[in-house]
GUPALUM-931017 format. One line per field, with one value per residue: residue number from 1; residue in one letter; chain; x, y, z of N, C-alpha, C in turn. Coordinates in steps of 0.02 Angstrom, whole numbers, plus 50000, padded with zeros to 5 digits. Each point is the difference from the previous one (the first is absolute). Layout:
REM residues N
num: (NUM,...) $
residuo: (A,...) $
cadena: (A,...) $
n_px: (X,...) $
n_py: (Y,...) $
n_pz: (Z,...) $
ca_px: (X,...) $
ca_py: (Y,...) $
ca_pz: (Z,...) $
c_px: (X,...) $
c_py: (Y,...) $
c_pz: (Z,...) $
END
This chain:
REM residues 97
num: (1,2,3,4,5,6,7,8,9,10,11,12,13,14,15,16,17,18,19,20,21,22,23,24,25,26,27,28,29,30,31,32,33,34,35,36,37,38,39,40,41,42,43,44,45,46,47,48,49,50,51,52,53,54,55,56,57,58,59,60,61,62,63,64,65,66,67,68,69,70,71,72,73,74,75,76,77,78,79,80,81,82,83,84,85,86,87,88,89,90,91,92,93,94,95,96,97) $
residuo: (M,S,R,R,D,C,L,F,G,C,N,D,Q,S,W,S,L,C,C,S,K,Y,S,G,Y,S,F,S,H,N,N,V,E,T,D,L,S,V,K,S,I,S,S,R,I,G,V,F,V,D,H,R,A,G,T,L,S,F,Y,S,V,S,D,T,M,S,L,I,H,T,V,Q,T,T,F,T,Q,P,L,Y,P,G,F,R,V,F,L,W,N,N,H,E,T,K,F,K,F) $
cadena: (A,A,A,A,A,A,A,A,A,A,A,A,A,A,A,A,A,A,A,A,A,A,A,A,A,A,A,A,A,A,A,A,A,A,A,A,A,A,A,A,A,A,A,A,A,A,A,A,A,A,A,A,A,A,A,A,A,A,A,A,A,A,A,A,A,A,A,A,A,A,A,A,A,A,A,A,A,A,A,A,A,A,A,A,A,A,A,A,A,A,A,A,A,A,A,A,A) $
n_px: (49567,50036,50075,50019,49952,50032,50032,50028,49950,49998,49946,49940,50013,50075,50019,50036,50031,50046,50057,50065,50071,50007,49939,49976,49975,49951,49959,49970,49938,49955,50063,50005,50044,50004,50061,50025,49968,49965,50039,49969,50036,49934,50028,49947,49936,49970,49931,49940,49942,49971,49982,49979,50077,50039,50046,50056,50024,50060,50032,50024,50013,50000,50054,49997,49922,50044,49962,49985,49961,49954,49955,49954,49963,49966,49989,49980,50060,50018,50027,50044,50017,50055,50040,50070,50022,50039,50050,50036,50045,49952,49966,50049,49893,49972,49934,49949,49972) $
n_py: (51090,49958,50015,50018,50017,50006,50000,49949,49960,50067,50004,50018,50017,50000,49942,49995,49959,50012,49995,49984,49987,50062,50018,49951,49979,50044,50002,50052,50028,50055,49967,49924,49977,49940,49992,49925,49932,50018,49945,49925,50029,49990,49956,49933,50069,49950,50035,50005,50015,49992,50025,49941,49971,50066,49946,50015,49932,50011,49954,49962,50011,49946,49969,50025,50003,50032,50009,50055,50002,50002,50046,50025,50010,50049,49954,50069,50009,50021,49949,50035,49983,50013,50039,50019,50006,49990,50011,49960,50059,50013,49980,49972,50025,49928,50049,49957,49982) $
n_pz: (50091,50021,49981,50056,50010,49958,50054,49977,50053,49973,49983,49991,49944,50015,49955,50057,49971,50036,49952,50038,49958,50023,50017,49949,50024,49958,50048,49966,50040,49957,49963,50009,50016,49990,50057,49948,50017,49947,50001,49977,49942,49954,49930,50031,49988,50044,49959,50066,49966,50033,49956,49988,50005,49985,49971,49995,49945,50024,49921,50010,49941,50014,50008,50066,50037,50029,50043,49983,49971,50038,49985,50034,49955,49999,49919,49995,49963,49934,49985,50018,49960,50036,49990,50054,49953,50049,49953,50028,49951,49949,50066,49963,50035,50000,49962,50015,49953) $
ca_px: (50067,50089,50015,50027,49924,49978,50055,49991,50017,50009,49918,49954,49974,50021,50062,50064,50045,50058,50040,50045,50037,50036,49950,49973,49936,49960,49935,49997,49932,49960,50069,50021,50033,49992,50060,49982,50074,50020,50066,50021,49974,49987,49979,49923,49973,49940,49968,49940,49933,49929,49956,49933,50041,50033,50049,50064,50069,50040,50043,50061,49984,50075,49930,49960,50000,49987,49954,50053,49944,49938,49976,49932,49963,49943,49997,49946,49996,50009,50079,50052,50081,50069,50063,50021,50080,50051,50071,50054,50072,50009,49998,49960,49964,49944,49971,49929,49915) $
ca_py: (49946,50049,49953,49957,49975,49979,49925,49943,49977,50048,49991,49948,49947,49964,49957,49967,49961,50024,49972,50011,49943,50020,50002,49945,50018,50057,49983,50055,50021,50056,50071,49987,49955,49948,49941,49931,49954,49956,50011,50020,50039,49987,50048,50016,49998,50020,50035,49961,50029,49977,50056,49974,49986,50042,50010,50040,49967,49981,49943,49982,49964,49952,49934,50002,50087,50015,50056,50047,50034,50013,50034,49973,50099,50006,50064,50045,49988,49964,49982,50001,49973,50052,49967,50033,49969,50025,49997,50023,50007,50002,49919,49978,49968,49967,49984,49958,50007) $
ca_pz: (50007,50011,49951,50021,50013,49915,49973,50025,50066,50050,50015,50031,49957,49979,50035,49941,50007,49980,50015,49999,50005,50060,50060,50006,49949,50039,49990,50000,49968,50032,50029,50050,49950,50038,49981,49986,50039,49945,49983,49930,49970,49946,49928,49974,50071,49972,50046,49986,50035,49988,50014,50029,50070,50011,50015,49971,50028,49956,50019,49962,49946,49961,49988,50018,50034,50075,50030,50041,50056,49968,50021,50009,49980,49958,49943,49979,49911,49946,50022,49918,50027,49985,50000,49962,50014,50030,49968,50046,50004,49918,49960,49946,49993,49938,50006,49981,50010) $
c_px: (50064,50016,50019,49947,49971,50050,49951,49998,49985,49929,49974,49968,50049,50076,50058,50057,50066,50059,50061,50044,50047,49947,49946,49904,49972,49920,49968,49926,49994,50076,50017,50042,50040,50067,49956,50050,50023,50086,50030,49977,49987,49995,49950,49967,49900,49959,49938,49965,49941,49953,49932,49998,50016,50060,50056,50049,50062,50045,50086,50001,50055,49952,49951,49989,49998,49974,50069,49927,49935,49963,49914,49964,49931,50014,49950,49992,50032,50090,50052,50062,50029,50080,50046,50085,50071,50063,50053,50067,49980,50019,49935,49956,49949,49955,49946,49926,49979) $
c_py: (50018,49925,49927,49930,49984,49927,49938,49991,50076,50008,49944,49967,49979,49955,49997,49973,50017,49941,50003,49962,50017,50000,49963,50029,50050,50006,50082,50022,50055,50039,49954,49936,49949,49957,49970,49962,49951,50025,50012,50024,49975,50068,50000,50000,49987,50010,49941,50060,49960,50058,49997,49983,50047,49984,50008,49964,50010,49960,50017,49941,49963,49912,49991,50077,49996,50059,50057,50046,50018,50034,49998,50060,49981,50054,50011,50031,49947,50012,50027,49968,50053,49967,50068,49977,50062,49987,50035,49998,49952,49903,49961,49933,49990,49966,49969,50010,49963) $
c_pz: (49968,49934,50032,50026,49933,49995,50027,50051,50029,50008,50034,49948,49937,50064,49962,50039,49984,50008,49968,50030,50065,50050,49996,49975,50087,49969,50016,50011,50060,50052,50066,49963,50067,49951,50003,50034,49922,49993,49912,49964,49924,49961,49965,50067,49940,50069,49972,50042,50020,50037,50066,50066,50029,50003,49952,50016,49959,50010,49978,49954,49981,49968,50038,50029,50078,50008,50030,50049,49978,50046,50023,50013,49976,49954,50003,49925,49986,50000,49928,50019,49974,50023,50009,50025,50016,49962,50053,49986,49932,49986,49949,50015,49946,50058,49962,50021,49991) $
END
């Protein structure tokens, strides 16, 4: 397995939502990236997993939740959350979990 294969969304065991104020949202799984048609970028993202039903959903969260993307799959192993942050041009960013 190469270093790139270990990144979120670059293998068959992980999924990734990328958010950029410049290019919008994209979704990655198994090294396939798909641009999503959602235009407005949220500073708050929610993730919902229904292991039994095999769904993984990403939401934009404000006063309400708006669906960004849902994946239908079969989860065969336990799932573990993770995140990765890119900071461009030394901008200050605050994160809350």
